[in-house]
DRENTI-693135 format. One record per residue (C-alpha): residue number from 0; x, y, z. Coordinates in steps of 0.02 Angstrom, whole numbers, plus 50000, padded with zeros to 5 digits. Layout:
REM residues N
(node NUM,(X,Y,Z))
...
This chain:
REM residues 143
(node 0,(48995,51805,47346))
(node 1,(48936,51801,47521))
(node 2,(49000,51961,47606))
(node 3,(48940,51910,47774))
(node 4,(49037,51749,47761))
(node 5,(49193,51846,47703))
(node 6,(49187,51961,47851))
(node 7,(49161,51816,47969))
(node 8,(49311,51719,47890))
(node 9,(49420,51870,47917))
(node 10,(49366,51883,48101))
(node 11,(49392,51695,48124))
(node 12,(49569,51710,48053))
(node 13,(49615,51848,48168))
(node 14,(49525,51766,48316))
(node 15,(49630,51604,48294))
(node 16,(49792,51700,48278))
(node 17,(49773,51814,48428))
(node 18,(49729,51794,48609))
(node 19,(49557,51845,48685))
(node 20,(49534,52030,48709))
(node 21,(49661,52068,48571))
(node 22,(49628,52243,48501))
(node 23,(49571,52262,48322))
(node 24,(49529,52401,48206))
(node 25,(49407,52383,48059))
(node 26,(49422,52487,47900))
(node 27,(49251,52493,47822))
(node 28,(49204,52523,47644))
(node 29,(49083,52652,47584))
(node 30,(48955,52691,47723))
(node 31,(48785,52620,47689))
(node 32,(48831,52508,47549))
(node 33,(48769,52328,47561))
(node 34,(48950,52258,47540))
(node 35,(49014,52366,47682))
(node 36,(48866,52328,47800))
(node 37,(48872,52141,47762))
(node 38,(49064,52122,47780))
(node 39,(49051,52221,47941))
(node 40,(48911,52114,48009))
(node 41,(49006,51952,47979))
(node 42,(49164,52022,48051))
(node 43,(49080,52085,48208))
(node 44,(48989,51921,48236))
(node 45,(49157,51833,48231))
(node 46,(49255,51949,48340))
(node 47,(49119,51942,48466))
(node 48,(49127,51753,48466))
(node 49,(49316,51758,48484))
(node 50,(49304,51890,48621))
(node 51,(49413,52021,48528))
(node 52,(49403,52205,48571))
(node 53,(49353,52322,48426))
(node 54,(49441,52484,48457))
(node 55,(49368,52576,48301))
(node 56,(49279,52550,48141))
(node 57,(49294,52691,48014))
(node 58,(49255,52706,47827))
(node 59,(49393,52715,47705))
(node 60,(49282,52695,47552))
(node 61,(49374,52545,47478))
(node 62,(49519,52657,47423))
(node 63,(49705,52630,47452))
(node 64,(49742,52812,47492))
(node 65,(49594,52833,47602))
(node 66,(49648,52672,47694))
(node 67,(49820,52748,47718))
(node 68,(49752,52913,47790))
(node 69,(49620,52835,47901))
(node 70,(49744,52709,47969))
(node 71,(49871,52849,48008))
(node 72,(49740,52942,48106))
(node 73,(49684,52789,48195))
(node 74,(49862,52735,48241))
(node 75,(49894,52905,48314))
(node 76,(49740,52888,48425))
(node 77,(49749,52700,48459))
(node 78,(49932,52642,48459))
(node 79,(49885,52485,48557))
(node 80,(49804,52406,48405))
(node 81,(49856,52225,48369))
(node 82,(49763,52188,48211))
(node 83,(49672,52269,48063))
(node 84,(49530,52203,47954))
(node 85,(49509,52300,47796))
(node 86,(49348,52267,47703))
(node 87,(49449,52277,47538))
(node 88,(49625,52232,47482))
(node 89,(49650,52409,47425))
(node 90,(49617,52477,47599))
(node 91,(49726,52340,47677))
(node 92,(49871,52394,47568))
(node 93,(49846,52573,47621))
(node 94,(49839,52519,47800))
(node 95,(50004,52420,47778))
(node 96,(50089,52580,47713))
(node 97,(50032,52674,47866))
(node 98,(50090,52533,47981))
(node 99,(50263,52526,47895))
(node 100,(50283,52714,47916))
(node 101,(50244,52698,48098))
(node 102,(50361,52555,48126))
(node 103,(50221,52431,48159))
(node 104,(50253,52305,48020))
(node 105,(50214,52157,48135))
(node 106,(50028,52190,48155))
(node 107,(49912,52060,48081))
(node 108,(49825,52139,47936))
(node 109,(49683,52048,47842))
(node 110,(49601,52110,47680))
(node 111,(49453,52049,47577))
(node 112,(49434,52033,47391))
(node 113,(49581,51930,47324))
(node 114,(49653,52057,47201))
(node 115,(49814,52027,47114))
(node 116,(49907,52155,47227))
(node 117,(49828,52083,47384))
(node 118,(49882,51904,47338))
(node 119,(50061,51967,47299))
(node 120,(50066,52055,47467))
(node 121,(50015,51890,47557))
(node 122,(50149,51796,47459))
(node 123,(50280,51924,47514))
(node 124,(50227,51906,47695))
(node 125,(50159,52082,47712))
(node 126,(49973,52044,47729))
(node 127,(49928,51905,47850))
(node 128,(49786,51849,47737))
(node 129,(49653,51897,47615))
(node 130,(49483,51827,47597))
(node 131,(49466,51799,47410))
(node 132,(49310,51841,47308))
(node 133,(49288,51713,47170))
(node 134,(49216,51805,47016))
(node 135,(49229,51652,46906))
(node 136,(49113,51556,47020))
(node 137,(49004,51711,47041))
(node 138,(48986,51727,46855))
(node 139,(48947,51539,46825))
(node 140,(48818,51540,46962))
(node 141,(48738,51697,46885))
(node 142,(48724,51620,46713))
């Protein structure tokens, strides 16, 4: 799948939901990986176009527990955040837990992958959106 397009779609979703200069945090994947670089590049292009303010971007290595821990630390330092883009559903679910613990359930949180848990979280109204990877299409294109 196109990681740059996925990151851009996440930024576009946030940009359409929030006002200009809204404050966002990005949870990156594993530093230096192509997926993390590309998703971040697309997201940053989009938030620049929508005139959103990136407060911080920190790696959480695509893991739920790391997403939780990094989000807790970022919330302590940047309580004015209005939205979170996590480069994977796992990190977005960790970020949600941190936000719930801090009493900030109403923040707009967007993930990327389309995992079963991520989809369920959107259906329950916890995650605002996920940008879905489509492995069936990826496989058919690759064959």
